[in-house]
C-alpha positions, 0 to 999 in steps of 0.5 A: 513525639519530638520536644518542639512536638511535645511542647506544642501538645502542651501549649494545647491543653495536652492534645494534639492539634492539626498541622496538615494542610488546611481544607478549602474554606466556602470562598474556595470552593466552586461558587453556586454560579460556576456550578449553575454554569456548569449544568447549562454546559450540560444542558447544552449538550448535543446530547451525544455519548462525547458530547457527555463526556466533554461536558464532565471532563469539563466541570472535573477540570473545575474541580481540580482546581481545588482538589486533585483527588478527582484526576482518577476521574478526569484520565477515566473520561478522557481515556471513554472519550478517546475510547469513543472518538475512536468507535466513531471513526471506526464506524464513519470508516464502515459506512463510508465502504457501503456507500461507496459498495452501492 
Protein backbone atom coordinates (compact mmCIF):
# COMPACT_ATOMS: atom_id res chain seq x y z
CA UNK A 1 0.00 0.00 0.00
CA UNK A 2 1.52 3.37 -0.97
CA UNK A 3 1.79 6.32 1.44
CA UNK A 4 -1.18 8.22 0.00
CA UNK A 5 -3.44 5.20 0.29
CA UNK A 6 -2.17 4.51 3.81
CA UNK A 7 -3.09 8.08 4.80
CA UNK A 8 -6.59 7.67 3.33
CA UNK A 9 -6.99 4.38 5.17
CA UNK A 10 -5.87 5.92 8.43
CA UNK A 11 -8.18 8.91 7.92
CA UNK A 12 -11.08 6.52 7.35
CA UNK A 13 -10.59 4.90 10.73
CA UNK A 14 -8.23 2.17 9.60
CA UNK A 15 -10.65 0.64 7.09
CA UNK A 16 -10.00 0.73 3.38
CA UNK A 17 -12.60 2.72 1.48
CA UNK A 18 -13.79 1.54 -1.92
CA UNK A 19 -12.95 4.27 -4.42
CA UNK A 20 -13.84 2.50 -7.66
CA UNK A 21 -16.73 3.36 -9.95
CA UNK A 22 -19.95 3.98 -8.10
CA UNK A 23 -22.98 1.81 -8.70
CA UNK A 24 -25.81 3.60 -10.49
CA UNK A 25 -28.18 5.34 -8.14
CA UNK A 26 -31.86 4.53 -8.07
CA UNK A 27 -32.56 7.51 -10.31
CA UNK A 28 -30.09 6.13 -12.90
CA UNK A 29 -31.80 2.76 -13.16
CA UNK A 30 -34.56 2.07 -15.69
CA UNK A 31 -37.84 3.46 -14.42
CA UNK A 32 -41.01 1.49 -13.85
CA UNK A 33 -42.47 3.34 -16.84
CA UNK A 34 -39.58 2.21 -19.02
CA UNK A 35 -40.06 -1.38 -17.91
CA UNK A 36 -43.80 -1.11 -18.58
CA UNK A 37 -43.14 0.23 -22.09
CA UNK A 38 -40.83 -2.72 -22.72
CA UNK A 39 -43.49 -5.17 -21.58
CA UNK A 40 -46.11 -3.44 -23.74
CA UNK A 41 -43.84 -3.74 -26.78
CA UNK A 42 -43.33 -7.41 -26.04
CA UNK A 43 -47.10 -7.96 -25.92
CA UNK A 44 -47.49 -6.21 -29.29
CA UNK A 45 -45.02 -8.64 -30.80
CA UNK A 46 -46.22 -10.70 -33.71
CA UNK A 47 -45.48 -13.76 -31.64
CA UNK A 48 -42.90 -14.91 -34.14
CA UNK A 49 -39.53 -16.09 -33.01
CA UNK A 50 -37.88 -13.18 -34.82
CA UNK A 51 -40.31 -10.72 -33.24
CA UNK A 52 -39.53 -11.96 -29.75
CA UNK A 53 -35.80 -11.72 -30.41
CA UNK A 54 -36.22 -8.17 -31.76
CA UNK A 55 -38.15 -7.16 -28.65
CA UNK A 56 -35.48 -8.71 -26.43
CA UNK A 57 -32.80 -6.78 -28.34
CA UNK A 58 -34.62 -3.50 -27.66
CA UNK A 59 -34.94 -4.30 -23.97
CA UNK A 60 -31.27 -5.25 -23.67
CA UNK A 61 -30.32 -2.08 -25.58
CA UNK A 62 -32.09 -0.08 -22.87
CA UNK A 63 -30.23 -1.99 -20.17
CA UNK A 64 -26.92 -1.38 -21.95
CA UNK A 65 -27.40 2.34 -21.34
CA UNK A 66 -26.81 1.58 -17.65
CA UNK A 67 -24.55 -1.46 -17.57
CA UNK A 68 -22.19 -2.91 -20.20
CA UNK A 69 -22.47 -6.31 -18.52
CA UNK A 70 -25.45 -6.97 -20.82
CA UNK A 71 -23.30 -6.75 -23.97
CA UNK A 72 -22.76 -10.54 -24.30
CA UNK A 73 -26.54 -11.03 -24.15
CA UNK A 74 -27.03 -8.37 -26.83
CA UNK A 75 -24.43 -9.99 -29.10
CA UNK A 76 -25.97 -13.43 -28.62
CA UNK A 77 -29.45 -12.10 -29.45
CA UNK A 78 -28.10 -10.41 -32.58
CA UNK A 79 -26.59 -13.72 -33.71
CA UNK A 80 -29.85 -15.56 -32.93
CA UNK A 81 -31.84 -13.00 -34.94
CA UNK A 82 -29.51 -13.32 -37.92
CA UNK A 83 -29.80 -17.12 -37.78
CA UNK A 84 -33.60 -16.98 -37.55
CA UNK A 85 -33.75 -14.59 -40.53
CA UNK A 86 -31.47 -16.87 -42.57
CA UNK A 87 -33.60 -19.91 -41.75
CA UNK A 88 -36.82 -18.08 -42.65
CA UNK A 89 -35.33 -16.92 -45.95
CA UNK A 90 -34.18 -20.46 -46.78
CA UNK A 91 -37.64 -21.85 -46.04
CA UNK A 92 -39.22 -19.17 -48.23
CA UNK A 93 -36.84 -20.05 -51.07
CA UNK A 94 -37.68 -23.73 -50.69
CA UNK A 95 -41.43 -23.00 -50.71
CA UNK A 96 -41.09 -20.87 -53.81
CA UNK A 97 -39.47 -23.80 -55.60
CA UNK A 98 -42.43 -26.01 -54.69
CA UNK A 99 -44.95 -23.43 -55.90
CA UNK A 100 -43.25 -23.16 -59.28
CA UNK A 101 -43.11 -26.93 -59.60
CA UNK A 102 -46.90 -27.44 -59.41
